[in-house]
C-alpha angles and dihedrals in degrees: 000000000000121000092248091056093066108102128202092034101070099136091048091049091049089053094048094045091050092049092051094049094045092046094242101120112147122239093234137031137180115203111191123198144144122278094257091058118097095230092166091061090053090050092050091048089053091048090051090052090053099045101032114128096203108034112020113192094034111030127232107225089221110071120089092256095052092045091051091052089050089054097044094240105104109138096218097045114090124192126205119186136172118278101217107320101344147029106247134208092258092060091053091048091054089047091054092052091052094049089054089061110094110251122245088228135021099310147340120257122199121199112198111194119198089018089166088067093063108125115238091254090051091050091050091052092046090053097078091050089053089051095048114014113190121250097352093304119173122220118203115192120196119204144169093200117016091189086081087068121086120256091244090059093046095049090058099052135070104237130212136172116223124217124208118289141161094011107125089178095053096085086050091053090051089053090052091048090051089050093050092045091052091049090051094047090051091051091235114182121275095254091060092049090049092051090050091058098035094104091050092050091052092051109054091190092066097056096085093045091051093050089050092048094045090049090052091050091056092043091053092049089052097046099038106019108197117177094301093047090057090062090067131077111223090238090056092053091048088050093049091051091049089053090051091051091048090051090052090052091050090053090049088051090056104264111149110265094227091053093046093049092048089050089050095055089047093052095044097041097041 
């Protein structure tokens, strides 16, 4: 995926492209977005645009650098991900050692997924790297909620919020969330609610996307109440969103996604 193929974020893409072509790329970025959004794909597209040999600022998908990024084997691209529920101090220490190695090309780029899961000790270790990245390295932090990062980390990064892109199934997930919200509003029996979320329970990867979509449904009904929105009290919508967030925390704590989602439709539907 090239940077210009990412829809829904055109202004951001224009800014990033302009910074690459003018040589004013920052040394550190935070890209924040909901769980259902493929933030790693965005970061890889940004890395392509930076390192591309044929079309810098956009990427070409055909040069050696772009193809290596597509195949996850680019020598100058370093990935850091959570080990279990968090990114620990040791992972940042290994990252720092890799960044000290001279890149094969122009510069090293580090993509840190789940950056908001960095332990406090890991964040403190990362701080010095953010202040003085070796050899023009670029650090890209991906986060669902950047408020979980310390102020010292936030102050040293350029921060952007990502909108949805490249998710053909997202509209379908919104439709599913609408369906479930209507069932819950109508007080349908539990077996119908369970049937509605059966496909999500079977596919663990869809749970986070469903929670994001359901929260968006309630948010939209609160902000722009159409006919369905008028059927809710504001306090009821706030309570439903709180239940969704608690479900998200349960899953993060290791509760089985199927159990957590069934518990959600019981609590919201009564």
